[in-house]
Structures are given as structure tokens and as C-alpha cells.
MMTF fields as JSON, N, C-alpha, C and O atoms, coordinates in Angstrom:
{
  "mmtfVersion": "1.0.0",
  "mmtfProducer": "UNKNOWN",
  "numBonds": 447,
  "numAtoms": 448,
  "numGroups": 112,
  "numChains": 1,
  "numModels": 1,
  "chainsPerModel": [1],
  "groupsPerChain": [112],
  "chainIdList": ["A"],
  "bondAtomList": [4, 2, 8, 6, 12, 10, 16, 14, 20, 18, 24, 22, 28, 26, 32, 30, 36, 34, 40, 38, 44, 42, 48, 46, 52, 50, 56, 54, 60, 58, 64, 62, 68, 66, 72, 70, 76, 74, 80, 78, 84, 82, 88, 86, 92, 90, 96, 94, 100, 98, 104, 102, 108, 106, 112, 110, 116, 114, 120, 118, 124, 122, 128, 126, 132, 130, 136, 134, 140, 138, 144, 142, 148, 146, 152, 150, 156, 154, 160, 158, 164, 162, 168, 166, 172, 170, 176, 174, 180, 178, 184, 182, 188, 186, 192, 190, 196, 194, 200, 198, 204, 202, 208, 206, 212, 210, 216, 214, 220, 218, 224, 222, 228, 226, 232, 230, 236, 234, 240, 238, 244, 242, 248, 246, 252, 250, 256, 254, 260, 258, 264, 262, 268, 266, 272, 270, 276, 274, 280, 278, 284, 282, 288, 286, 292, 290, 296, 294, 300, 298, 304, 302, 308, 306, 312, 310, 316, 314, 320, 318, 324, 322, 328, 326, 332, 330, 336, 334, 340, 338, 344, 342, 348, 346, 352, 350, 356, 354, 360, 358, 364, 362, 368, 366, 372, 370, 376, 374, 380, 378, 384, 382, 388, 386, 392, 390, 396, 394, 400, 398, 404, 402, 408, 406, 412, 410, 416, 414, 420, 418, 424, 422, 428, 426, 432, 430, 436, 434, 440, 438, 444, 442],
  "bondOrderList": [1, 1, 1, 1, 1, 1, 1, 1, 1, 1, 1, 1, 1, 1, 1, 1, 1, 1, 1, 1, 1, 1, 1, 1, 1, 1, 1, 1, 1, 1, 1, 1, 1, 1, 1, 1, 1, 1, 1, 1, 1, 1, 1, 1, 1, 1, 1, 1, 1, 1, 1, 1, 1, 1, 1, 1, 1, 1, 1, 1, 1, 1, 1, 1, 1, 1, 1, 1, 1, 1, 1, 1, 1, 1, 1, 1, 1, 1, 1, 1, 1, 1, 1, 1, 1, 1, 1, 1, 1, 1, 1, 1, 1, 1, 1, 1, 1, 1, 1, 1, 1, 1, 1, 1, 1, 1, 1, 1, 1, 1, 1],
  "groupList": [{"groupName": "UNK", "atomNameList": ["N", "CA", "C", "O"], "elementList": ["N", "C", "C", "O"], "formalChargeList": [0, 0, 0, 0], "bondAtomList": [1, 0, 2, 1, 3, 2], "bondOrderList": [1, 1, 2], "singleLetterCode": "X", "chemCompType": "L-PEPTIDE LINKING"}],
  "groupTypeList": [0, 0, 0, 0, 0, 0, 0, 0, 0, 0, 0, 0, 0, 0, 0, 0, 0, 0, 0, 0, 0, 0, 0, 0, 0, 0, 0, 0, 0, 0, 0, 0, 0, 0, 0, 0, 0, 0, 0, 0, 0, 0, 0, 0, 0, 0, 0, 0, 0, 0, 0, 0, 0, 0, 0, 0, 0, 0, 0, 0, 0, 0, 0, 0, 0, 0, 0, 0, 0, 0, 0, 0, 0, 0, 0, 0, 0, 0, 0, 0, 0, 0, 0, 0, 0, 0, 0, 0, 0, 0, 0, 0, 0, 0, 0, 0, 0, 0, 0, 0, 0, 0, 0, 0, 0, 0, 0, 0, 0, 0, 0, 0],
  "groupIdList": [1, 2, 3, 4, 5, 6, 7, 8, 9, 10, 11, 12, 13, 14, 15, 16, 17, 18, 19, 20, 21, 22, 23, 24, 25, 26, 27, 28, 29, 30, 31, 32, 33, 34, 35, 36, 37, 38, 39, 40, 41, 42, 43, 44, 45, 46, 47, 48, 49, 50, 51, 52, 53, 54, 55, 56, 57, 58, 59, 60, 61, 62, 63, 64, 65, 66, 67, 68, 69, 70, 71, 72, 73, 74, 75, 76, 77, 78, 79, 80, 81, 82, 83, 84, 85, 86, 87, 88, 89, 90, 91, 92, 93, 94, 95, 96, 97, 98, 99, 100, 101, 102, 103, 104, 105, 106, 107, 108, 109, 110, 111, 112],
  "secStructList": [7, 7, 7, 7, 7, 7, 2, 2, 2, 2, 2, 2, 2, 2, 2, 2, 2, 2, 2, 4, 4, 4, 2, 2, 2, 2, 2, 2, 2, 2, 2, 1, 7, 6, 6, 6, 7, 7, 7, 7, 7, 7, 7, 6, 6, 1, 4, 4, 4, 4, 7, 3, 3, 3, 6, 6, 6, 6, 3, 3, 3, 1, 1, 2, 2, 2, 2, 2, 2, 2, 2, 6, 1, 2, 2, 2, 2, 2, 2, 2, 2, 2, 2, 2, 1, 1, 7, 7, 7, 7, 2, 2, 2, 2, 2, 2, 2, 6, 6, 7, 1, 1, 7, 7, 7, 7, 1, 7, 7, 7, 7, 7],
  "xCoordList": [-77.414, -77.895, -77.09, -75.862, -77.764, -77.124, -76.826, -77.686, -75.564, -75.168, -75.428, -74.986, -76.132, -76.483, -75.595, -75.525, -74.917, -74.067, -74.835, -75.528, -74.724, -75.387, -74.762, -73.555, -75.575, -75.127, -74.056, -73.15, -74.142, -73.184, -71.772, -70.807, -71.634, -70.299, -69.702, -68.495, -70.528, -70.018, -69.564, -68.488, -70.368, -70.01, -68.723, -67.857, -68.599, -67.412, -66.167, -65.131, -66.244, -65.063, -64.657, -63.466, -65.634, -65.303, -64.677, -63.706, -65.217, -64.675, -63.316, -62.447, -63.103, -61.813, -60.723, -59.593, -61.016, -59.997, -59.672, -58.529, -60.665, -60.43, -59.572, -58.7, -59.81, -59.071, -57.606, -56.756, -57.3, -55.945, -55.079, -53.965, -55.554, -54.817, -53.608, -52.705, -53.556, -52.453, -51.696, -51.166, -51.639, -51.002, -49.546, -49.108, -48.797, -47.381, -47.162, -46.228, -48.0, -47.857, -48.224, -47.565, -49.274, -49.683, -48.605, -48.29, -48.038, -46.985, -45.768, -45.172, -45.397, -44.28, -44.569, -43.679, -45.797, -46.169, -46.082, -45.662, -46.476, -46.431, -45.002, -44.748, -44.067, -42.684, -41.942, -40.859, -42.505, -41.868, -41.889, -42.797, -40.883, -40.846, -41.825, -42.32, -42.096, -43.064, -42.602, -43.433, -41.298, -40.802, -41.001, -41.097, -41.065, -41.251, -42.705, -42.987, -43.649, -45.064, -45.501, -45.121, -46.301, -46.78, -48.24, -48.959, -48.687, -50.112, -50.962, -50.497, -52.208, -53.085, -53.517, -53.983, -53.372, -53.836, -55.353, -55.97, -55.952, -57.405, -57.733, -57.13, -58.705, -59.129, -60.653, -61.265, -61.27, -62.728, -63.374, -64.55, -62.645, -63.223, -63.315, -64.045, -62.604, -62.607, -63.609, -63.911, -64.13, -65.041, -64.343, -63.19, -65.045, -64.486, -63.307, -62.426, -63.282, -62.188, -60.831, -59.793, -60.828, -59.586, -58.855, -57.679, -59.527, -58.867, -59.01, -58.252, -59.955, -60.203, -59.84, -60.626, -58.652, -58.063, -57.577, -56.995, -57.818, -57.267, -56.134, -56.375, -54.919, -53.76, -53.699, -53.311, -54.074, -53.984, -54.942, -54.592, -56.152, -57.175, -57.209, -57.89, -56.489, -56.427, -57.828, -58.269, -58.521, -59.884, -60.035, -59.423, -60.877, -61.241, -62.639, -63.476, -62.888, -64.181, -64.728, -63.98, -66.052, -66.73, -66.431, -66.321, -66.297, -65.996, -65.264, -65.066, -64.876, -64.056, -64.851, -64.275, -66.156, -66.924, -67.051, -66.988, -67.229, -67.305, -65.958, -65.893, -64.887, -63.548, -63.29, -62.734, -63.684, -63.477, -64.298, -63.842, -65.504, -66.299, -65.62, -65.66, -65.002, -64.279, -63.119, -62.83, -62.461, -61.325, -61.748, -60.907, -63.032, -63.528, -63.988, -64.313, -64.023, -64.567, -63.591, -62.384, -64.143, -63.343, -62.427, -61.284, -62.937, -62.129, -60.87, -59.789, -61.003, -59.852, -58.855, -57.646, -59.357, -58.451, -57.713, -56.538, -58.386, -57.737, -56.656, -55.59, -56.948, -55.987, -54.776, -53.651, -54.982, -53.863, -52.937, -51.716, -53.514, -52.728, -51.975, -50.82, -52.621, -51.994, -50.823, -49.776, -50.994, -49.945, -48.808, -47.728, -49.01, -47.927, -47.058, -46.014, -47.469, -46.72, -45.637, -45.154, -45.254, -44.205, -44.692, -45.894, -43.754, -44.08, -44.91, -44.661, -45.905, -46.708, -45.879, -44.796, -46.396, -45.672, -45.593, -46.5, -44.502, -44.309, -44.312, -44.423, -44.19, -44.164, -42.923, -42.99, -41.807, -40.584, -40.784, -40.338, -41.447, -41.74, -42.588, -42.345, -43.578, -44.457, -43.687, -43.896, -42.807, -42.028, -41.062, -40.883, -40.441, -39.521, -40.259, -39.742, -41.461, -42.244, -42.707, -42.861, -42.927, -43.384, -42.22, -42.435, -40.995, -39.837, -39.438, -38.716, -39.902, -39.599, -38.507, -38.236, -37.889, -36.871, -35.538, -35.466, -34.503, -33.164, -32.781, -32.997, -32.216, -31.889, -30.721, -29.787, -30.797, -29.707, -29.153, -29.732, -28.047, -27.479, -26.523, -25.923, -26.365, -25.463, -24.025, -23.752, -23.096, -21.672, -21.177, -21.654, -20.233, -19.674, -18.824, -18.053, -18.981, -18.227, -16.875, -16.715, -15.927, -14.588, -14.626, -15.165, -14.066, -14.02, -12.671, -11.65, -12.676, -11.441, -10.879, -9.835],
  "yCoordList": [-44.868, -45.965, -47.214, -47.165, -48.309, -49.578, -50.318, -50.489, -50.757, -51.498, -52.985, -53.548, -53.608, -55.022, -55.82, -55.537, -56.824, -57.689, -58.953, -59.508, -59.409, -60.671, -61.825, -61.847, -62.751, -63.892, -64.683, -65.219, -64.767, -65.535, -64.95, -65.707, -63.628, -63.025, -63.221, -63.426, -63.163, -63.384, -64.828, -65.087, -65.767, -67.177, -67.461, -68.195, -66.876, -67.098, -66.567, -67.231, -65.388, -64.815, -65.617, -65.768, -66.136, -66.937, -68.267, -68.692, -68.936, -70.235, -70.102, -70.943, -69.086, -68.944, -68.572, -69.038, -67.749, -67.414, -68.63, -68.794, -69.491, -70.694, -71.689, -72.338, -71.812, -72.791, -72.409, -73.29, -71.135, -70.705, -70.535, -70.021, -70.953, -70.68, -71.593, -71.246, -72.729, -73.671, -73.966, -75.064, -73.021, -73.249, -73.677, -74.591, -73.038, -73.361, -74.776, -75.45, -75.24, -76.597, -77.642, -78.676, -77.369, -78.288, -78.355, -79.436, -77.214, -77.182, -77.993, -78.716, -77.878, -78.657, -80.15, -80.938, -80.551, -81.969, -82.497, -83.633, -81.68, -82.114, -82.26, -83.038, -81.526, -81.589, -82.812, -83.137, -83.491, -84.681, -85.816, -85.909, -86.672, -87.83, -88.897, -88.812, -89.882, -90.926, -91.759, -92.283, -91.892, -92.694, -91.989, -92.652, -90.66, -89.913, -89.838, -89.544, -90.1, -90.005, -91.242, -92.366, -91.014, -92.096, -92.401, -91.519, -93.639, -93.935, -93.158, -92.812, -92.889, -92.114, -92.929, -94.057, -92.381, -93.11, -93.035, -92.099, -94.025, -94.011, -93.035, -93.076, -92.155, -91.17, -91.119, -90.774, -91.455, -91.522, -90.146, -90.055, -89.088, -87.744, -87.163, -86.195, -87.722, -87.203, -87.964, -89.123, -87.327, -88.044, -89.229, -89.125, -90.346, -91.541, -92.11, -92.728, -91.908, -92.382, -91.819, -92.379, -90.742, -90.097, -90.799, -90.523, -91.704, -92.494, -91.907, -92.281, -91.003, -90.431, -88.946, -88.12, -88.624, -87.297, -86.739, -87.461, -85.461, -84.764, -83.89, -82.914, -84.223, -83.502, -82.085, -81.166, -81.894, -80.563, -79.578, -78.418, -80.039, -79.157, -79.234, -78.433, -80.18, -80.366, -80.624, -79.961, -81.606, -81.943, -83.45, -84.23, -83.839, -85.244, -85.476, -84.573, -86.709, -87.049, -88.309, -89.105, -88.484, -89.595, -90.938, -91.953, -90.958, -92.213, -91.904, -90.744, -92.951, -92.768, -92.164, -91.455, -92.426, -91.863, -90.351, -89.633, -89.869, -88.417, -87.77, -86.698, -88.447, -87.922, -87.904, -86.936, -88.954, -89.003, -87.941, -87.381, -87.653, -86.563, -85.222, -84.33, -85.084, -83.846, -83.628, -82.494, -84.708, -84.587, -83.994, -83.476, -84.063, -83.549, -82.093, -81.501, -81.508, -80.162, -79.084, -79.308, -77.922, -76.777, -76.299, -75.909, -76.335, -75.889, -76.74, -76.207, -78.07, -78.955, -78.72, -78.684, -78.559, -78.335, -77.016, -76.922, -75.994, -74.703, -74.838, -74.231, -75.639, -75.854, -76.639, -76.356, -77.624, -78.366, -77.413, -77.492, -76.523, -75.569, -74.618, -74.283, -74.185, -73.274, -73.945, -73.325, -75.199, -75.898, -76.382, -76.687, -76.462, -76.88, -75.695, -75.882, -74.499, -73.293, -72.994, -73.901, -71.732, -71.354, -71.52, -71.603, -71.566, -71.745, -70.572, -69.426, -70.858, -69.764, -68.936, -69.345, -67.784, -66.902, -67.506, -68.213, -67.22, -67.708, -66.53, -65.378, -66.821, -65.77, -64.899, -63.689, -65.481, -64.707, -63.708, -62.565, -64.128, -63.212, -62.033, -60.891, -62.314, -61.258, -60.276, -59.065, -60.793, -59.907, -59.05, -57.871, -59.622, -58.843, -57.757, -56.652, -58.062, -57.083, -55.941, -54.808, -56.24, -55.224, -54.446, -53.527, -54.801, -54.103, -54.597, -53.909, -55.786, -56.318, -57.375, -58.025, -57.553, -58.585, -58.132, -57.168, -58.817, -58.48, -57.103, -56.816, -56.256, -54.905, -54.9, -55.694, -54.005, -53.8, -52.401, -51.403, -52.342, -51.064, -50.497, -49.448, -51.146, -50.645, -50.997, -51.765, -50.436, -50.758, -50.132, -49.081, -50.794, -50.281, -49.038, -49.025, -48.014, -46.779, -46.901, -47.626, -46.176, -46.196, -45.377, -44.27, -45.903, -45.151, -44.439, -44.951, -43.275, -42.511, -42.564, -41.966],
  "zCoordList": [90.617, 89.821, 90.15, 90.219, 90.349, 90.681, 89.393, 88.529, 89.293, 88.099, 88.329, 89.33, 87.42, 87.537, 86.588, 85.392, 87.149, 86.346, 85.999, 86.851, 84.776, 84.439, 85.215, 85.455, 85.589, 86.379, 85.653, 86.29, 84.334, 83.55, 83.674, 83.781, 83.662, 83.747, 85.13, 85.255, 86.174, 87.528, 87.673, 88.213, 87.198, 87.275, 86.504, 86.981, 85.303, 84.472, 85.158, 85.144, 85.756, 86.397, 87.624, 87.897, 88.371, 89.542, 89.159, 89.785, 88.136, 87.758, 87.105, 87.336, 86.307, 85.632, 86.623, 86.478, 87.624, 88.608, 89.459, 89.886, 89.714, 90.487, 89.704, 90.281, 88.411, 87.621, 87.436, 87.309, 87.418, 87.137, 88.369, 88.264, 89.538, 90.757, 90.94, 91.702, 90.281, 90.481, 89.194, 89.027, 88.301, 87.01, 87.143, 86.444, 88.021, 88.135, 88.664, 88.23, 89.588, 90.11, 89.061, 88.947, 88.301, 87.235, 86.167, 85.67, 85.811, 84.8, 85.26, 84.461, 86.537, 87.066, 87.019, 86.702, 87.33, 87.263, 85.837, 85.618, 84.87, 83.473, 82.972, 82.052, 83.56, 83.116, 83.656, 83.169, 84.648, 85.209, 84.193, 83.367, 84.265, 83.368, 83.867, 84.99, 83.042, 83.391, 84.577, 85.318, 84.772, 85.883, 87.221, 88.254, 87.223, 88.465, 88.892, 90.054, 87.97, 88.299, 89.077, 88.748, 90.109, 90.959, 90.623, 90.153, 90.857, 90.641, 91.646, 92.732, 91.272, 92.129, 93.344, 93.189, 94.55, 95.736, 95.841, 95.333, 96.502, 96.708, 97.839, 98.911, 97.574, 98.554, 98.565, 97.555, 99.687, 99.774, 99.655, 99.302, 99.937, 99.912, 98.506, 98.295, 97.552, 96.184, 95.321, 95.604, 94.27, 93.365, 92.703, 92.284, 92.613, 91.98, 92.733, 92.137, 94.041, 94.907, 94.475, 94.828, 93.732, 93.323, 92.192, 91.958, 91.482, 90.445, 89.045, 88.149, 88.834, 87.508, 87.564, 88.029, 87.087, 87.277, 85.948, 85.139, 85.729, 84.568, 85.075, 85.785, 84.725, 85.219, 84.678, 85.398, 83.429, 82.83, 83.489, 83.706, 83.808, 84.389, 85.908, 86.549, 86.492, 87.935, 88.494, 89.433, 87.896, 88.297, 88.439, 87.709, 89.411, 89.601, 89.058, 89.061, 88.586, 88.014, 88.662, 89.229, 88.572, 89.232, 88.568, 89.256, 87.239, 86.546, 85.241, 84.88, 84.558, 83.356, 82.196, 81.371, 82.114, 80.999, 81.13, 80.133, 82.348, 82.564, 82.24, 81.638, 82.656, 82.367, 80.862, 80.343, 80.165, 78.719, 78.0, 77.003, 78.488, 77.917, 78.169, 77.321, 79.327, 79.641, 78.667, 78.287, 78.267, 77.34, 75.995, 75.262, 75.665, 74.39, 74.468, 73.439, 75.657, 75.817, 75.367, 75.271, 75.097, 74.669, 75.802, 75.563, 77.025, 78.172, 78.325, 78.579, 78.172, 78.297, 77.169, 77.402, 75.954, 74.818, 74.959, 74.602, 75.476, 75.708, 76.779, 76.682, 77.797, 78.884, 78.383, 78.796, 77.497, 76.905, 76.159, 76.295, 75.381, 74.614, 75.542, 75.282, 76.618, 77.563, 78.279, 78.47, 78.674, 79.422, 78.523, 79.03, 77.221, 76.334, 75.922, 75.297, 76.26, 75.913, 76.933, 77.611, 77.048, 78.009, 79.446, 79.702, 80.367, 81.777, 82.286, 81.914, 83.146, 83.706, 84.68, 85.099, 85.028, 85.931, 87.323, 87.761, 88.008, 89.364, 90.323, 89.904, 91.603, 92.611, 92.429, 92.645, 92.04, 91.803, 90.665, 90.76, 89.597, 88.49, 88.962, 88.571, 89.801, 90.291, 91.171, 91.088, 92.004, 92.881, 92.081, 92.386, 91.07, 90.244, 89.467, 89.304, 88.989, 88.245, 89.145, 88.689, 90.415, 91.357, 91.96, 92.751, 91.595, 92.139, 93.512, 94.233, 93.886, 95.207, 95.162, 96.172, 94.031, 93.891, 94.443, 95.205, 94.066, 94.527, 93.989, 92.812, 94.838, 94.385, 93.408, 93.521, 92.468, 91.529, 91.794, 91.366, 92.491, 92.889, 91.865, 92.104, 90.754, 89.73, 90.035, 90.957, 89.261, 89.479, 90.79, 91.218, 91.393, 92.656, 92.339, 91.379, 93.157, 92.966, 93.663, 94.645, 93.125, 93.742, 95.019, 95.032, 96.077, 97.339, 97.454, 96.995, 98.058, 98.181, 99.554, 99.817]
}
């Protein structure tokens, strides 16, 4: 028997995995002070020439009205709450959890 997945669940899983791929970089950017942040450069390849950006969601928008509408969405508010909490996991955390971190050999034994 072939199992059929609803299109909505496949779309949701793909978009959520895509959005969470840069959490640690976004969190680091949010921790910078205002003096360290640089103005956005103009980029023809990005929507709105790269000038309308949501730092929390790591998304570019075509104009300011679309960006302002995005600020009112549930996804953005959830992302604000997520980024204001503890730091997301890093590669070092993943390696330590998998047992691939620095070895702990215990106390040194006395040699005779």
C-alpha cells in the first residue's frame, strides 16, 4: 500500500527546515550592538534591491509595505520569541552530543 502525504504537510516541512538553517548566524547578528551593524548594501539580485530586510526571519522583501505586513504575521512573531530566548544549538553542541567532542579520559593514573 502506498502512503499518500498531504501536500500541506510536505510544504510545511520543507519551508520550516529551510527557515531554521541559519539560526545561529541570525542570533549572532542580533547580539551585535547598533554601532557594529552596517547599512544594507544595494544588490540587484535581491528583492527590493536588498533594502527591505527582516533580520529575525532572514528574509528580503520587495518594498516596505510587504515587509511591514510581514511584521504582523504569526511566523514573524514566533521567530521574534525564538530569537529572544537562549542561543540556538551550534555545530560544537552537536558534536559533543554525538560523542565527537574533546575526549574526557578521566583522571591521570599513577605510573609505576
